[in-house]
C-alpha positions as CSV (number, residue, x, y, z in Angstrom):
1,M,31.8,-167.6,-178.1
2,F,32.5,-164.5,-180.2
3,M,33.2,-165.2,-183.8
4,S,35.3,-162.8,-185.8
5,F,36.2,-162.2,-189.5
6,A,39.2,-164.6,-188.9
7,S,36.9,-167.3,-187.6
8,F,34.4,-167.0,-190.5
9,L,37.2,-166.8,-193.0
10,K,38.9,-169.9,-191.6
11,D,35.6,-171.8,-191.6
12,E,34.8,-170.9,-195.2
13,M,38.3,-171.7,-196.4
14,R,38.1,-175.1,-194.7
15,Y,34.6,-175.7,-196.2
16,Q,35.9,-174.9,-199.7
17,G,39.2,-176.8,-199.1
18,L,41.3,-173.7,-200.0
19,T,44.8,-172.9,-198.8
20,T,45.9,-169.3,-198.1
21,K,47.9,-169.4,-201.3
22,E,44.9,-170.4,-203.4
23,L,42.7,-167.7,-201.8
24,S,45.5,-165.2,-202.4
25,D,45.6,-166.2,-206.1
26,R,41.8,-166.0,-206.5
27,S,41.4,-162.7,-204.6
28,G,44.5,-160.8,-205.5
29,V,45.1,-160.1,-201.8
30,N,48.7,-160.8,-200.7
31,K,49.1,-164.1,-199.0
32,R,50.9,-162.6,-196.0
33,T,48.0,-160.2,-195.6
34,I,45.5,-163.1,-195.5
35,D,47.8,-165.0,-193.1
36,H,47.7,-161.9,-190.9
37,Y,43.9,-161.9,-190.9
38,L,44.0,-165.5,-189.8
39,M,46.2,-165.0,-186.8
40,T,45.0,-165.3,-183.2
41,N,44.7,-161.5,-182.7
42,P,44.2,-160.4,-186.2
43,Q,43.6,-157.0,-187.6
44,E,40.3,-156.5,-189.5
45,P,40.6,-156.2,-193.2
46,S,40.1,-153.1,-195.3
47,V,36.8,-152.8,-197.0
48,S,38.6,-153.4,-200.3
49,N,40.3,-156.6,-199.2
50,A,37.1,-157.9,-197.5
51,Y,35.3,-157.4,-200.7
52,K,38.0,-159.2,-202.8
53,I,38.1,-162.1,-200.4
54,A,34.4,-162.5,-200.2
55,K,34.1,-162.3,-204.0
56,A,36.8,-165.0,-204.4
57,L,34.9,-167.2,-201.9
58,N,31.5,-166.5,-203.5
59,V,30.1,-165.3,-200.2
60,S,29.1,-161.8,-199.0
61,V,31.2,-159.5,-197.0
62,E,28.4,-159.6,-194.5
63,Y,28.8,-163.3,-194.1
64,L,32.6,-163.0,-193.4
65,L,32.0,-160.2,-190.9
66,T,28.9,-161.6,-189.1
67,G,28.4,-165.2,-190.2
68,K,24.9,-164.2,-191.4
69,E,24.1,-164.5,-195.0
70,N,21.3,-162.9,-196.9
71,A,19.0,-165.9,-197.8
72,V,19.0,-165.1,-201.5
73,L,22.8,-164.6,-201.6
74,S,23.2,-167.8,-199.6
75,K,21.2,-169.8,-202.2
76,D,23.1,-168.2,-205.1
77,A,26.4,-168.9,-203.4
78,E,25.5,-172.5,-202.9
79,L,24.5,-172.8,-206.5
80,V,27.8,-171.3,-207.6
81,K,29.8,-173.7,-205.3
82,S,27.9,-176.6,-206.7
83,Y,28.5,-175.4,-210.3
84,N,32.2,-174.9,-209.6
85,S,32.5,-178.5,-208.4
86,L,31.2,-179.9,-211.7
87,S,33.3,-181.3,-214.5
88,L,33.7,-179.3,-217.7
89,N,31.3,-181.6,-219.5
90,Q,28.7,-181.2,-216.8
91,K,29.1,-177.4,-216.9
92,E,28.5,-177.4,-220.6
93,L,25.3,-179.4,-220.1
94,I,24.1,-176.9,-217.5
95,Q,24.9,-174.0,-219.9
96,T,23.0,-175.7,-222.7
97,L,20.0,-176.3,-220.4
98,L,19.9,-172.7,-219.3
99,L,20.1,-171.3,-222.8
100,T,17.3,-173.7,-223.9
101,M,15.1,-172.5,-220.9
102,K,15.9,-168.9,-221.7
103,N,15.0,-169.3,-225.4
104,Q,11.7,-171.0,-224.5
105,N,10.9,-168.2,-222.1
106,N,11.6,-165.6,-224.8
107,L,9.3,-167.5,-227.2
108,S,6.5,-167.6,-224.7
109,V,6.8,-163.9,-224.0
110,C,6.5,-163.2,-227.8
111,N,3.4,-165.3,-228.3
């Protein structure tokens, strides 16, 4: 079966539990435009809109167009998705941990 931008976009929105309205708010792309991309015989998005939508979903444009993700980008996107699902308190703990690790790394470089 041929998968299109619309198919990959629908799958990603479903995976993230997003509505068209929420994606529109995140991406700045008009809701009706996104609805049009999701139709049975959709038009392909402009490069600008594909970029905005991909950025809002924390995936690459390549993924939305082909379903294939660069391995590094895929791992980064999964980390971002996991981080976004944390509570505010958990995010603060992660930020503290990262700053501590960064400071320790800077100290070891100086020694």
